[in-house]
C-alpha positions as CSV (number, residue, x, y, z in Angstrom):
1,X,94.1,153.1,134.0
2,X,91.1,154.0,135.5
3,X,89.9,155.2,132.6
4,X,90.5,152.2,130.4
5,X,89.3,150.0,133.2
6,X,86.1,152.4,133.6
7,X,85.6,152.1,129.7
8,X,85.8,148.2,129.9
9,X,83.2,147.8,132.5
10,X,80.9,150.4,131.1
11,X,81.3,148.7,127.4
12,X,80.8,144.9,129.4
13,X,77.6,146.3,131.1
14,X,76.2,148.1,128.2
15,X,76.8,144.6,126.0
16,X,75.1,142.8,128.9
17,X,72.4,144.9,129.2
18,X,71.4,145.6,125.4
19,X,71.4,141.6,125.1
20,X,69.1,141.4,128.2
21,X,66.7,143.9,127.1
22,X,66.8,142.3,123.3
23,X,66.4,138.9,124.3
24,X,63.3,139.9,127.2
25,X,61.8,141.6,124.1
26,X,62.3,138.6,122.1
27,X,61.1,136.2,124.6
28,X,58.4,138.6,125.9
29,X,56.8,138.7,122.0
30,X,57.2,134.8,121.5
31,X,55.6,133.8,124.9
32,X,52.8,136.5,124.1
33,X,52.3,135.1,120.8
34,X,52.4,131.7,122.2
35,X,49.6,132.2,124.7
36,X,47.4,133.9,121.9
37,X,47.7,131.7,119.5
38,X,47.0,128.8,121.7
39,X,43.7,131.2,122.8
40,X,42.6,131.4,119.3
41,X,43.2,128.1,118.6
42,X,41.1,126.9,121.4
43,X,38.3,129.2,120.3
44,X,38.3,128.3,116.8
45,X,38.3,124.8,117.7
46,X,35.0,125.7,120.1
47,X,33.3,127.6,117.2
48,X,34.2,125.0,114.2
49,X,32.1,122.6,116.2
50,X,29.1,125.1,116.6
51,X,29.3,125.9,113.2
52,X,29.7,122.1,111.9
53,X,26.8,121.5,113.8
54,X,24.5,124.1,112.8
55,X,25.5,123.6,109.1
56,X,24.6,119.9,109.2
57,X,21.8,119.4,111.1
58,X,19.9,123.0,111.7
59,X,20.5,124.4,108.3
60,X,17.0,124.4,107.0
61,X,15.0,126.1,109.8
62,X,15.4,130.0,109.8
63,X,18.2,131.2,112.3
64,X,15.9,132.9,114.8
65,X,14.3,129.7,115.2
66,X,17.4,127.8,115.6
67,X,18.6,130.3,118.3
68,X,15.4,129.6,120.2
69,X,14.9,126.3,120.1
70,X,18.8,124.9,120.3
71,X,20.0,127.5,122.1
72,X,22.3,124.9,123.8
73,X,23.9,123.7,120.2
74,X,25.8,127.4,120.3
75,X,27.1,128.1,124.0
76,X,26.4,125.3,126.3
77,X,29.2,123.8,127.8
78,X,31.7,126.6,126.8
79,X,33.1,129.2,129.0
80,X,33.6,132.0,125.7
81,X,30.7,134.9,125.7
82,X,28.7,133.4,122.3
83,X,27.1,135.9,119.9
84,X,25.0,135.2,117.4
85,X,24.8,138.0,114.4
86,X,22.7,138.1,111.6
87,X,24.2,138.1,107.5
88,X,25.0,142.1,107.8
89,X,26.6,141.9,111.4
90,X,23.6,142.7,113.7
91,X,23.5,141.2,117.0
92,X,20.6,138.6,117.3
93,X,21.9,137.4,120.9
94,X,25.0,137.8,123.2
95,X,25.2,134.9,126.0
96,X,26.0,137.4,129.0
97,X,22.9,139.7,127.5
98,X,25.3,142.7,126.3
99,X,24.5,144.7,123.4
100,X,26.5,146.1,121.2
101,X,25.6,147.9,117.6
102,X,29.3,148.6,116.4
103,X,29.7,144.9,115.9
104,X,29.7,145.1,112.4
105,X,32.6,146.8,112.2
106,X,34.8,144.4,114.0
107,X,37.7,142.8,111.6
108,X,36.6,139.7,112.2
109,X,32.8,140.0,111.9
110,X,33.3,141.8,108.3
111,X,35.6,138.6,107.1
112,X,32.9,136.5,108.5
113,X,30.3,138.5,106.3
114,X,32.0,137.8,103.6
115,X,32.0,133.9,104.1
116,X,35.8,133.8,105.7
117,X,36.4,132.7,109.4
118,X,37.8,136.0,111.1
119,X,39.8,136.5,114.5
120,X,40.4,140.1,116.2
121,X,42.0,141.3,119.6
122,X,41.4,144.4,121.2
123,X,39.0,146.5,123.4
124,X,35.1,146.1,123.8
125,X,32.8,148.9,125.4
126,X,31.6,146.7,128.0
127,X,35.2,145.4,129.7
128,X,38.2,147.5,131.0
129,X,40.3,144.5,129.6
130,X,41.1,143.4,126.3
131,X,39.4,140.5,124.4
132,X,39.8,137.7,122.0
133,X,37.4,137.0,119.1
134,X,36.7,134.3,116.7
135,X,33.7,134.8,113.6
136,X,32.7,132.1,111.9
137,X,30.0,132.0,109.0
138,X,26.8,129.9,108.8
139,X,26.2,128.9,105.5
140,X,22.6,127.8,103.7
141,X,23.2,126.8,100.2
142,X,26.7,128.5,100.4
143,X,25.1,131.6,101.2
144,X,25.6,133.8,104.9
145,X,22.4,133.6,106.7
146,X,24.2,134.6,109.9
147,X,27.2,134.7,111.8
148,X,28.5,133.1,115.3
149,X,31.0,134.7,117.2
150,X,33.1,133.3,120.4
151,X,34.7,136.3,122.5
152,X,36.8,135.5,125.8
153,X,38.7,138.0,128.1
154,X,42.4,138.2,127.9
155,X,42.6,139.2,131.6
156,X,43.8,135.9,133.1
157,X,46.2,135.4,129.7
158,X,47.3,138.5,130.6
159,X,48.3,138.2,134.4
160,X,50.0,135.1,133.8
161,X,52.1,137.0,130.7
162,X,53.0,139.8,133.4
163,X,53.9,137.1,136.2
164,X,56.4,135.4,133.4
165,X,57.8,139.0,132.1
166,X,58.0,139.7,136.0
167,X,60.2,136.7,136.1
168,X,62.5,137.3,133.4
169,X,62.9,140.9,135.2
170,X,64.2,138.9,138.0
171,X,66.3,136.9,135.8
172,X,67.5,139.8,134.4
173,X,68.7,141.9,137.2
174,X,70.5,138.9,138.4
175,X,72.1,138.2,134.8
176,X,73.0,142.1,134.6
177,X,74.3,141.8,138.2
178,X,76.4,138.6,137.5
179,X,77.6,140.5,134.5
180,X,79.2,143.6,136.6
181,X,81.1,141.2,138.7
182,X,82.6,139.5,135.9
183,X,83.3,142.7,134.0
184,X,85.2,143.8,137.0
185,X,87.2,140.3,137.0
186,X,87.9,140.2,133.3
187,X,89.1,144.3,133.3
188,X,91.3,143.8,136.4
189,X,92.8,140.5,134.0
190,X,93.0,142.8,131.5
191,X,94.3,145.9,133.2
192,X,96.7,144.5,135.7
193,X,99.5,143.5,133.0
194,X,98.9,146.6,131.3
195,X,99.2,148.4,134.2
196,X,102.4,146.1,135.1
197,X,103.8,146.9,132.1
198,X,103.4,150.7,132.1
199,X,105.2,150.5,135.1
200,X,107.9,148.8,134.2
201,X,108.5,151.0,131.1
202,X,108.3,154.0,133.0
203,X,111.3,152.1,135.2
204,X,113.2,151.6,131.4
205,X,112.4,155.2,130.5
206,X,114.2,156.6,133.8
207,X,117.2,154.4,133.1
208,X,116.6,151.1,134.8
209,X,117.0,148.5,131.9
210,X,117.5,145.4,134.1
211,X,114.0,145.6,135.2
212,X,112.0,142.9,133.6
213,X,107.7,141.9,132.6
214,X,107.6,138.4,133.0
215,X,104.5,138.3,131.5
216,X,103.6,134.8,130.2
217,X,100.9,133.8,127.6
218,X,100.4,134.4,124.2
219,X,98.4,137.3,123.7
220,X,98.9,140.4,122.4
221,X,100.1,142.3,125.7
222,X,102.2,139.3,126.3
223,X,103.8,140.2,123.2
224,X,104.2,143.5,123.8
225,X,106.0,142.4,127.3
226,X,108.1,140.4,125.4
227,X,108.9,142.8,122.8
228,X,110.1,145.5,125.7
229,X,111.8,143.3,127.5
230,X,114.0,142.3,124.0
231,X,114.0,146.1,123.3
232,X,115.5,146.4,126.7
233,X,118.3,143.9,126.4
234,X,119.0,144.8,122.7
235,X,119.3,148.7,124.0
236,X,121.9,147.1,126.9
237,X,123.9,145.3,124.0
238,X,123.9,148.4,122.0
239,X,125.1,150.5,125.1
240,X,127.8,148.0,125.6
241,X,129.2,148.4,122.1
242,X,128.9,151.9,121.8
243,X,131.2,152.1,125.2
244,X,133.4,149.6,123.5
245,X,133.3,151.9,120.3
246,X,134.1,154.9,122.2
247,X,136.8,153.4,124.1
248,X,138.5,151.7,121.1
249,X,138.2,154.9,118.7
250,X,139.8,156.6,122.2
251,X,142.6,154.4,122.4
252,X,143.0,154.1,118.3
253,X,143.1,158.3,118.4
254,X,145.7,158.2,121.0
255,X,148.1,156.0,119.2
256,X,148.7,158.4,116.5
257,X,148.3,161.5,118.8
258,X,151.3,160.0,121.0
259,X,153.4,159.4,118.1
260,X,152.7,162.9,116.4
261,X,153.3,164.3,119.9
262,X,156.5,162.6,120.2
263,X,157.8,163.7,116.8
264,X,157.0,167.2,117.2
265,X,159.4,167.6,120.3
266,X,162.2,165.3,118.7
267,X,162.1,167.8,115.5
268,X,161.8,170.9,117.8
269,X,165.2,169.9,119.5
270,X,168.0,172.0,117.9
271,X,170.5,169.1,117.6
272,X,168.3,167.0,115.5
273,X,170.2,166.2,112.5
274,X,168.9,166.0,109.0
275,X,168.0,162.2,108.5
276,X,166.1,162.3,111.9
277,X,164.2,164.9,110.5
278,X,163.3,163.1,107.4
279,X,162.2,160.1,109.1
280,X,160.1,162.0,111.7
281,X,158.3,164.0,108.7
282,X,157.3,160.6,107.0
283,X,156.3,159.3,110.0
284,X,154.0,162.5,110.7
285,X,152.7,162.0,107.4
286,X,151.7,158.1,108.1
287,X,149.9,159.3,111.3
288,X,148.0,162.3,109.7
289,X,146.8,160.0,106.8
290,X,146.0,157.5,109.6
291,X,144.0,160.0,111.6
292,X,142.2,161.4,108.1
293,X,141.1,158.1,107.5
294,X,139.7,157.6,110.9
295,X,137.8,160.6,110.4
296,X,136.4,160.0,107.5
297,X,135.2,156.4,108.5
298,X,133.5,158.0,111.5
299,X,131.8,160.6,109.3
300,X,130.6,157.7,106.9
301,X,129.6,156.0,109.7
302,X,127.6,159.0,111.3
303,X,125.7,159.6,107.7
304,X,125.4,156.0,107.9
305,X,123.8,156.1,111.3
306,X,121.5,159.5,110.3
307,X,120.2,158.0,106.8
308,X,122.3,160.9,105.0
309,X,124.8,158.6,102.9
310,X,124.0,159.3,99.6
311,X,126.0,157.6,96.0
312,X,127.4,159.5,93.2
313,X,126.3,156.9,90.7
314,X,128.1,157.1,87.2
315,X,128.8,155.2,83.9
316,X,132.3,153.3,85.4
317,X,134.6,151.0,83.3
318,X,135.0,148.0,85.6
319,X,138.5,147.7,84.6
320,X,139.5,151.2,86.1
321,X,138.2,149.6,89.5
322,X,140.4,146.6,88.9
323,X,143.6,148.7,88.4
324,X,143.0,150.7,91.4
325,X,142.6,147.5,93.7
326,X,145.9,146.0,91.8
327,X,148.0,149.6,92.1
328,X,146.8,150.0,95.9
329,X,147.2,146.5,96.9
330,X,149.8,145.0,95.2
331,X,153.0,146.9,96.7
332,X,151.1,145.7,100.3
333,X,151.1,142.6,99.4
334,X,155.0,141.8,98.0
335,X,155.9,143.5,101.0
336,X,153.7,141.8,103.6
337,X,154.3,138.2,101.5
338,X,150.8,137.9,100.5
339,X,150.0,135.9,97.1
340,X,147.3,138.4,95.8
341,X,145.5,138.0,92.7
342,X,142.4,139.8,90.7
343,X,140.6,137.9,88.3
344,X,138.0,139.0,86.1
345,X,136.2,138.3,83.1
346,X,135.0,141.7,82.5
347,X,136.5,143.6,80.3
348,X,136.0,146.7,79.2
349,X,132.4,146.5,80.9
350,X,130.7,149.8,81.8
351,X,128.3,149.7,84.7
352,X,126.7,152.3,86.6
353,X,127.8,152.7,90.4
354,X,129.7,155.3,92.6
355,X,133.3,154.0,91.8
356,X,134.6,156.0,94.5
357,X,132.5,154.4,97.6
358,X,132.8,150.8,95.7
359,X,136.6,151.2,96.0
360,X,136.0,152.0,99.4
361,X,134.2,148.7,100.2
362,X,136.8,146.6,98.3
363,X,139.7,148.4,100.3
364,X,138.1,147.6,103.2
365,X,137.5,144.3,102.5
366,X,140.7,143.1,101.2
367,X,142.3,144.9,103.8
368,X,140.4,142.7,106.2
369,X,141.7,139.5,104.3
370,X,144.8,141.1,104.4
371,X,145.0,141.1,108.1
372,X,144.1,137.7,108.9
373,X,145.6,135.5,106.7
374,X,149.3,134.6,107.9
375,X,152.7,134.8,105.6
376,X,152.3,133.5,102.0
377,X,148.6,133.0,102.4
378,X,146.0,133.7,99.7
379,X,143.5,136.3,99.0
380,X,141.4,136.5,95.3
381,X,139.2,139.0,94.2
382,X,137.0,137.9,91.6
383,X,134.8,139.8,89.2
384,X,131.9,137.8,87.4
385,X,129.1,138.7,85.5
386,X,125.5,137.5,86.5
387,X,122.8,137.1,84.2
388,X,121.0,140.5,85.7
389,X,123.7,141.2,88.1
390,X,127.4,142.1,89.1
391,X,129.6,140.0,91.4
392,X,132.3,140.8,93.1
393,X,134.3,138.4,95.7
394,X,136.7,138.7,97.9
395,X,138.2,135.3,99.8
396,X,141.0,134.1,101.7
397,X,142.5,131.3,103.7
398,X,142.8,132.9,106.6
399,X,141.9,132.4,110.4
400,X,138.0,132.6,109.5
401,X,135.2,133.7,111.7
402,X,133.9,131.9,114.5
403,X,130.3,130.5,114.2
404,X,129.4,132.7,117.2
405,X,131.0,136.0,115.8
406,X,129.4,135.4,111.9
407,X,126.1,136.4,112.5
408,X,127.4,139.7,113.9
409,X,130.3,141.3,112.1
410,X,128.3,143.4,110.2
411,X,126.5,144.7,113.0
412,X,127.8,148.7,113.9
413,X,130.3,148.6,116.5
414,X,131.1,144.8,116.7
415,X,134.5,143.8,117.3
416,X,134.5,139.9,117.3
417,X,137.2,137.8,119.3
418,X,140.1,137.8,116.7
419,X,138.8,141.0,115.5
420,X,141.6,143.3,114.4
421,X,139.7,146.5,113.2
422,X,140.1,149.7,114.4
423,X,136.6,150.3,115.7
424,X,134.2,147.6,114.4
425,X,132.3,149.8,111.5
426,X,134.1,149.2,108.6
427,X,132.0,146.3,107.8
428,X,129.0,148.0,108.6
429,X,129.7,151.3,106.1
430,X,130.1,148.6,103.4
431,X,127.0,146.5,103.6
432,X,125.2,150.1,103.4
433,X,127.2,151.2,100.9
434,X,125.9,148.0,98.9
435,X,122.3,148.0,100.1
436,X,122.5,152.0,98.3
437,X,123.4,150.1,95.1
438,X,120.5,147.9,95.6
439,X,122.5,145.3,96.2
440,X,123.8,142.7,99.1
441,X,126.8,141.2,100.6
442,X,126.9,138.0,101.8
443,X,129.7,136.4,104.5
444,X,130.7,132.4,104.3
445,X,133.6,131.4,106.9
446,X,135.1,128.3,108.1
447,X,136.7,129.2,111.6
448,X,140.6,128.4,110.8
449,X,139.7,127.9,106.9
450,X,138.8,130.7,104.8
451,X,136.4,133.6,104.8
452,X,134.8,134.1,101.1
453,X,132.2,137.7,101.0
454,X,130.5,137.9,97.8
455,X,128.7,141.4,97.0
456,X,126.2,141.1,94.3
457,X,124.3,144.4,92.8
458,X,121.8,143.6,90.6
459,X,119.6,146.0,87.7
460,X,123.0,147.7,86.8
461,X,123.2,149.3,83.1
462,X,125.8,147.5,81.0
463,X,127.0,149.4,77.8
464,X,129.9,147.3,75.9
465,X,132.6,149.4,75.3
């Protein structure tokens, strides 16, 4: 948890720091541009007044004469340094008395020589601070006869910008500090449920399935907690079903084994007559078959849960399946006084099935119906041909299945309140076999009235014989 928490905190801090740095750079750039643009606009307004005055009233006299005779027209009431240059960019006069013979190399002066207005921000030899300058051409008949240049120091502006940047830095430090606090709070809010979830998971892994997370909300962690709680409940249910299964299997195995052992002892008696021998061997045969069927069912179930159950599909005449069911179940129906009917409109149709597995499914379903109908009850098996599937319906008018049991009857190990199943795995095996045929098994039932089980196997291969 520490590593996740530290990672979250570092991520939050880096994100906040990145945003703060970007905002400082952006704001600093915008503020600097704002101040510089205002200073340049002010200079342009001032120099434009002087230039317009010269071009309107003084253009007829020579530039030198105008400088000496009308000096106030250029720099009176002006805080800027004023420079007068000739048409080649050579300095004629400077309001503060400095001399710079490289002015013709300045970008703003070059533009003014070409008759355009220009501006420049940079260093000068006579000052330690950056300066801003604006140059305008002086015209006579649209010809440049000189240049007027205003220069201001950026010291005051830069000092003010430093103060603003310093305020930005203080605000950034405060934001970063608040961000760290918020990161701690958020990381704890995220990590604490995960930590609790981990502790509960560890307890469940150690065998305590009764603990619960009790984490509310709709987020991913809450969903994971609810899923974990649901998993624990399902494991408890499965464990109970397995215990019931083991108990049921043990009981079912004990009954035939007890019978076999009893008859073996009886048959070992020298005084046992021939009729008793015959009866005993018949019972031993039946109990052995019963055990064999139970073991086979358990083996099928083992293959089912391990995903190893495979089909041996082949071309099967549906009449072969119908005749087998009739020959297998009609004698039992007569013996138990049950009205048993097999109905079909599929004369000599051939389908691609695993006939042994389908026999197993149908015998299991019909056997269940026999168990749940009363004397003179009805059990019908109906074979129908759909547009693209084979439908087999097994229906009876027995006791039915309760609404509470119906959604669970196909679950592994499940035995309902009225169940007469040996171990609760018959229907789950039947459904798995049908699923392997790419079909489905559906159960409809009304308690006290009827049960109808429908098998549908789509995409079958059909050939008329």
